[in-house]
C-alpha positions as CSV (number, residue, x, y, z in Angstrom):
1,M,0.2,59.4,6.7
2,P,3.8,58.4,7.8
3,E,5.5,55.6,5.7
4,T,5.7,53.2,8.7
5,Q,1.9,53.4,9.2
6,G,1.4,52.6,5.5
7,V,3.8,49.6,5.8
8,N,1.9,48.3,8.9
9,Y,-1.4,48.6,7.0
10,D,0.0,46.7,4.0
11,S,1.4,44.1,6.4
12,L,-2.0,43.7,8.1
13,E,-3.7,43.2,4.7
14,K,-1.0,40.6,3.8
15,Y,-1.8,38.8,7.1
16,R,-5.5,38.8,6.3
17,R,-4.9,37.4,2.8
18,N,-2.7,34.6,4.2
19,V,-5.2,33.7,6.9
20,G,-7.8,33.4,4.2
21,K,-5.5,31.0,2.3
22,A,-5.0,29.0,5.5
23,Q,-8.8,28.7,5.9
24,V,-9.1,27.4,2.3
25,A,-6.3,24.9,2.9
26,D,-8.0,23.7,6.1
27,L,-11.4,23.4,4.4
28,M,-9.8,21.4,1.5
29,A,-8.1,19.2,4.0
30,K,-11.4,18.3,5.7
31,M,-12.9,17.5,2.3
32,T,-10.0,15.3,1.1
33,G,-8.7,13.9,4.3
34,A,-5.3,15.4,3.7
35,N,-3.1,16.6,6.6
36,V,-2.0,20.3,6.3
37,D,-0.8,20.7,9.9
38,L,2.7,21.2,11.0
39,V,4.4,18.2,12.6
40,S,5.0,18.2,16.3
41,Y,8.8,18.1,17.1
42,D,8.1,16.5,20.5
43,E,6.3,13.6,18.9
44,V,9.1,13.0,16.4
45,A,11.8,13.4,19.0
46,K,10.1,11.0,21.3
47,R,9.7,8.3,18.6
48,I,13.4,8.5,17.6
49,R,14.4,8.7,21.2
50,A,16.4,11.9,20.7
51,R,19.1,12.1,23.4
52,Q,22.0,13.9,21.7
53,Q,22.3,17.4,20.2
54,I,25.0,18.8,18.0
55,E,25.3,22.6,17.7
56,M,25.8,23.4,14.0
57,G,25.9,27.2,14.2
58,T,24.2,29.6,11.9
59,Q,23.2,28.5,8.4
60,M,20.9,29.4,5.5
61,V,18.0,26.9,5.8
62,P,15.6,26.1,2.9
63,L,12.1,27.2,4.0
64,S,10.6,24.3,2.1
65,K,12.3,21.8,4.4
66,I,10.9,23.2,7.6
67,V,8.1,20.8,8.4
68,G,7.3,21.3,12.0
69,S,7.5,23.2,15.2
70,V,8.4,22.7,18.9
71,G,5.3,24.3,20.4
72,R,3.3,26.2,17.8
73,Y,2.5,23.5,15.3
74,R,-1.2,24.1,15.5
75,D,-1.0,27.8,14.8
76,F,0.2,27.5,11.2
77,T,-0.4,25.2,8.3
78,R,2.3,22.9,6.9
79,T,3.3,25.8,4.6
80,F,3.3,28.2,7.5
81,L,0.2,30.1,6.5
82,P,-1.1,31.8,9.7
83,R,-4.3,30.6,11.2
84,A,-6.8,32.9,12.7
85,G,-5.4,32.4,16.2
86,V,-2.1,34.0,15.3
87,N,-1.8,37.6,16.6
88,P,-2.2,39.9,13.6
89,E,-0.3,42.8,15.1
90,R,2.7,40.7,15.8
91,W,2.7,39.1,12.4
92,A,2.3,42.5,10.7
93,R,5.2,44.0,12.8
94,I,7.5,41.3,11.8
95,D,6.5,41.8,8.1
96,A,7.2,45.5,8.5
97,V,10.6,44.8,10.1
98,M,11.5,42.5,7.3
99,H,11.0,45.3,4.7
100,S,13.0,47.7,6.8
101,M,16.7,48.2,7.0
102,E,16.7,46.6,10.4
103,G,15.9,43.0,9.5
104,F,15.3,40.3,12.0
105,P,17.6,37.9,13.9
106,P,18.1,34.2,12.9
107,I,15.5,31.7,13.9
108,E,16.4,28.6,15.9
109,V,15.7,25.2,14.5
110,Y,16.2,21.5,15.2
111,K,17.4,19.4,12.3
112,I,16.4,15.7,12.2
113,G,17.5,13.9,9.1
114,D,17.0,16.2,6.2
115,V,14.2,18.3,7.7
116,Y,13.9,21.1,10.2
117,F,11.6,22.0,13.2
118,V,11.2,25.6,14.4
119,R,12.4,26.0,18.0
120,D,12.0,29.8,18.0
121,G,10.8,32.0,15.1
122,N,7.5,30.5,13.7
123,H,6.2,34.0,12.9
124,R,9.4,34.9,11.0
125,V,9.1,31.7,9.0
126,S,5.5,32.5,8.1
127,V,6.4,36.1,7.1
128,A,9.4,34.9,5.0
129,R,7.2,32.4,3.1
130,A,4.5,35.0,2.6
131,N,7.1,37.2,1.0
132,G,8.3,34.6,-1.4
133,L,11.7,33.9,0.2
134,T,13.3,30.5,-0.3
135,H,15.8,30.5,2.6
136,I,16.1,31.9,6.1
137,E,19.0,32.4,8.4
138,A,18.8,29.9,11.3
139,Y,20.8,28.7,14.2
140,V,20.8,24.9,13.7
141,T,20.9,22.2,16.4
142,E,21.1,18.7,14.8
143,I,19.5,15.7,16.4
144,P,21.3,12.5,15.3
145,T,19.1,9.6,14.3
146,D,19.5,6.2,12.6
147,V,16.2,6.9,10.7
148,P,16.9,8.7,7.4
149,L,14.0,11.2,7.4
150,H,13.4,13.3,4.2
151,M,10.8,15.7,3.0
152,E,8.7,13.1,1.3
153,D,8.4,11.1,4.5
154,F,6.2,13.9,6.0
155,E,3.5,13.2,3.4
156,R,0.8,10.8,4.8
157,D,2.7,10.0,8.0
158,Q,5.5,8.2,6.2
159,W,8.0,9.5,8.8
160,L,6.1,7.6,11.5
161,I,6.0,4.4,9.5
162,K,9.8,4.7,8.9
163,I,10.4,5.0,12.6
164,E,8.1,2.1,13.5
165,R,9.8,-0.1,10.9
166,T,13.2,0.7,12.3
167,E,11.9,-0.1,15.8
168,F,10.4,-3.4,14.6
169,L,13.6,-4.5,12.8
170,K,15.7,-3.6,15.9
171,E,13.3,-5.6,18.1
172,T,13.1,-8.6,15.9
173,Q,16.4,-8.6,14.1
174,L,14.5,-9.8,11.1
175,D,17.0,-8.3,8.6
176,V,19.6,-10.7,10.2
177,I,17.4,-13.7,10.8
178,R,15.7,-13.6,7.4
179,P,17.5,-11.3,5.0
180,G,15.3,-10.2,2.1
181,H,12.1,-10.7,4.2
182,G,10.4,-7.9,2.2
183,I,8.1,-6.8,5.0
184,E,6.8,-3.2,4.3
185,L,3.7,-1.6,5.7
186,T,1.9,1.5,4.4
187,E,0.0,2.6,7.5
188,P,1.3,3.7,10.9
189,G,0.7,1.6,14.0
190,R,0.9,-1.7,12.2
191,Y,4.4,-2.9,12.9
192,Q,3.4,-3.1,16.6
193,I,0.6,-5.5,15.6
194,L,3.1,-7.7,13.7
195,L,5.3,-7.7,16.8
196,R,2.4,-8.8,18.9
197,H,1.6,-11.6,16.4
198,I,5.2,-12.9,17.0
199,Q,4.8,-12.7,20.7
200,V,1.6,-14.7,20.7
201,H,3.1,-17.2,18.2
202,Q,6.0,-17.7,20.7
203,Y,3.4,-18.3,23.5
204,L,1.5,-20.9,21.4
205,R,4.6,-22.8,20.2
206,N,6.0,-23.0,23.7
207,L,2.6,-24.4,24.9
208,D,2.8,-27.0,22.2
209,L,6.4,-27.9,23.2
210,E,5.2,-28.3,26.8
211,R,2.4,-30.6,25.9
212,E,4.8,-32.7,23.8
213,G,6.9,-33.1,26.9
214,S,9.9,-31.2,25.5
215,D,12.1,-29.2,27.8
216,H,13.0,-26.8,25.0
217,R,11.3,-23.4,24.8
218,L,11.6,-21.0,21.8
219,T,13.9,-18.1,22.3
220,W,12.8,-14.8,20.9
221,E,15.1,-15.2,17.9
222,E,13.7,-18.7,17.3
223,A,10.1,-17.3,17.6
224,V,10.8,-14.6,15.0
225,A,12.1,-17.2,12.6
226,S,9.3,-19.6,13.3
227,W,6.6,-16.9,12.8
228,Y,8.1,-15.8,9.6
229,D,8.6,-19.3,8.2
230,N,5.3,-20.9,9.4
231,V,2.8,-18.1,9.7
232,Y,3.8,-15.1,7.6
233,L,5.4,-16.7,4.6
234,P,2.6,-19.3,3.9
235,M,0.1,-16.5,3.9
236,V,2.2,-14.5,1.5
237,E,2.5,-17.5,-0.8
238,A,-1.3,-17.9,-0.8
239,I,-1.7,-14.2,-1.6
240,R,0.6,-14.7,-4.6
241,S,-1.1,-17.9,-5.8
242,H,-4.5,-16.1,-5.7
243,D,-3.0,-13.0,-7.5
244,L,-4.6,-10.9,-4.7
245,M,-2.2,-8.0,-5.1
246,S,-3.8,-7.1,-8.4
247,S,-6.9,-6.1,-6.4
248,F,-4.8,-4.0,-4.0
249,P,-2.4,-2.1,-6.3
250,K,-1.4,0.5,-3.6
251,R,-0.8,-2.0,-0.8
252,T,1.9,-4.4,0.1
253,E,1.9,-8.1,0.9
254,A,2.5,-7.3,4.6
255,D,-0.6,-5.0,4.5
256,L,-2.7,-7.9,3.1
257,Y,-1.2,-10.3,5.6
258,L,-2.6,-8.2,8.5
259,W,-6.0,-7.6,6.8
260,I,-6.4,-11.3,6.1
261,A,-5.3,-12.2,9.7
262,F,-8.1,-9.8,10.9
263,H,-10.5,-11.3,8.4
264,R,-9.7,-14.8,9.6
265,E,-10.3,-13.8,13.2
266,Q,-13.7,-12.3,12.3
267,L,-14.7,-15.6,10.5
268,A,-13.6,-17.7,13.5
269,T,-15.7,-15.6,15.9
270,S,-18.8,-15.6,13.6
271,Y,-18.8,-19.2,12.6
272,G,-17.0,-20.9,15.6
273,L,-13.9,-21.9,13.5
274,A,-10.3,-22.8,14.2
275,P,-7.8,-20.7,12.3
276,L,-8.2,-21.2,8.6
277,S,-5.4,-22.4,6.4
278,P,-3.6,-19.7,4.5
279,D,-5.3,-20.7,1.3
280,A,-8.8,-20.8,2.8
281,A,-8.2,-17.4,4.5
282,V,-7.0,-15.8,1.3
283,A,-9.8,-17.4,-0.7
284,T,-12.6,-16.2,1.6
285,F,-11.0,-12.7,1.9
286,A,-10.8,-12.4,-1.9
287,E,-14.6,-13.2,-2.1
288,V,-15.5,-10.0,-0.3
289,H,-12.7,-7.5,-0.5
290,S,-10.9,-5.4,-3.2
291,E,-9.4,-1.9,-3.3
292,R,-10.6,-1.4,-6.9
293,P,-14.0,0.3,-6.8
294,W,-15.7,-1.8,-9.5
295,E,-14.4,-5.0,-8.1
296,Q,-15.6,-4.1,-4.6
297,A,-19.0,-3.2,-6.0
298,V,-19.3,-6.6,-7.6
299,R,-18.2,-8.4,-4.4
300,T,-20.7,-6.4,-2.3
301,L,-23.5,-7.2,-4.7
302,K,-22.5,-10.9,-4.6
303,F,-22.4,-10.9,-0.8
304,E,-25.8,-9.2,-0.5
305,W,-27.3,-11.7,-3.0
306,H,-26.1,-14.6,-0.9
307,R,-27.4,-12.9,2.3
308,V,-30.9,-12.4,0.8
309,L,-30.9,-16.1,-0.3
310,G,-30.0,-17.1,3.2
311,D,-26.9,-18.8,1.8
312,L,-24.3,-17.5,4.4
313,D,-24.3,-20.6,6.7
314,K,-20.6,-20.8,5.9
315,P,-18.1,-18.2,4.5
316,L,-18.1,-17.4,0.8
317,G,-15.2,-19.1,-0.9
318,M,-15.0,-21.9,1.6
319,S,-15.8,-25.5,0.7
320,E,-18.2,-27.5,2.9
321,E,-15.3,-29.9,3.7
322,E,-13.0,-27.1,4.9
323,F,-15.8,-25.6,6.9
324,I,-16.7,-28.9,8.7
325,E,-13.0,-29.6,9.3
326,S,-12.3,-26.2,10.8
327,R,-15.3,-26.4,13.1
328,A,-14.1,-29.8,14.3
329,R,-10.6,-28.5,15.1
330,H,-12.1,-25.6,17.0
331,A,-14.4,-27.9,19.0
332,A,-11.3,-30.0,19.8
333,G,-9.6,-27.0,21.4
334,E,-7.6,-25.4,18.7
335,R,-7.5,-21.6,19.4
336,T,-7.3,-18.6,17.2
337,L,-4.7,-15.9,17.7
338,A,-7.1,-13.6,19.6
339,E,-8.2,-16.5,21.9
340,A,-4.6,-17.3,22.6
341,E,-4.0,-13.6,23.4
342,N,-6.9,-13.6,25.9
343,E,-5.6,-16.8,27.5
344,E,-2.1,-15.4,27.8
345,Q,-3.3,-12.3,29.5
346,V,-5.5,-14.3,32.0
347,Q,-2.5,-16.4,32.9
348,Q,-0.4,-13.2,33.5
349,E,-3.1,-11.8,35.8
350,Q,-3.6,-15.1,37.7
351,F,0.1,-15.8,38.3
352,G,1.3,-12.2,38.4
353,L,3.7,-12.8,35.5
354,A,5.4,-9.7,34.3
355,V,5.3,-9.1,30.5
356,E,8.8,-8.8,29.1
357,E,9.4,-5.1,28.7
358,R,9.8,-3.9,25.2
359,E,10.4,-0.3,24.1
360,L,7.1,0.0,22.3
361,A,3.6,1.1,23.3
362,P,1.7,-1.8,25.1
363,V,-1.2,-3.7,23.5
364,D,-4.1,-3.1,25.8
365,S,-6.4,-6.0,24.9
366,A,-7.0,-8.9,22.5
367,T,-9.0,-6.5,20.3
368,D,-5.9,-4.4,19.8
369,L,-4.1,-7.4,18.4
370,F,-6.1,-6.8,15.2
371,N,-6.8,-3.1,15.5
372,I,-6.9,-2.5,11.8
373,A,-9.5,-1.7,9.1
374,A,-9.5,-3.5,5.8
């Protein structure tokens, strides 16, 4: 048997072994909820609004820093293990070439921050990693960005959170308006919800000013400051006074603000309440939620016990006086955030008012205002 045929056979066997590893990785991902897919370059480039390219020439690129691909991101795992859809003959031929005197040409990559995306050469990256190489020759095109992306950002969608935070701060100028604000979120998609909270707060405050006979209307900058001072910060202070962070050690105060805002809307809908005070919202939330398993088990048992006793005519953790006062305010016309959202959208439809364009995905409905899970 000629030597080249032996190399091809060995290469095919190597391909099959690596496909097996990819299948195990995909199975483990389903069991654990981890993401082992490559990142789509198009998705990242769209979010950072990539417009400029700088040709950097040929360089030796660390294979471990290649996190995604332009078009073949579903064909390989995050570590470039080939999935079953990858052509075995092509993969094996590249492996054989790599072990010959011929070698293969440089791949082509985009560089964003500290990471790389394959533009051409996914199979070559896969073969190189399968053979234990640490670097590969690549023609590099750099995409400038204000978002400092690193390898660790591509674990659990941190890259997306970083981009969304940059967009949020650019839109609100909160770093300038309230330096040291401390707003950090741990899940993607939630900075947009914060932004919508500010927009609805501006709408409500301007309605108040109109009813008071004032000619003044909050500018966007004034609305951001007012939301932070009068909505966000009081909730955070209540979170701290109830030591709620100890029950959510992996989360941030901003995470809890959104969860409690969602919780407050649920209570308002269920019991016909006006928005609860920050202290009442936190107290009622603390009665039923925790991220620590044993604490959550106790809270669940307590809730079920009250349900069995028929003792849920008002929210747990809320006094009778607070409950009566909140229902009275709602009966008098005080609206929740979601109700105000609905009202604003109805007015826009009736009068054909255009929503001020913002370079973020639109919120489709009042439900989207709190599209989160505690």
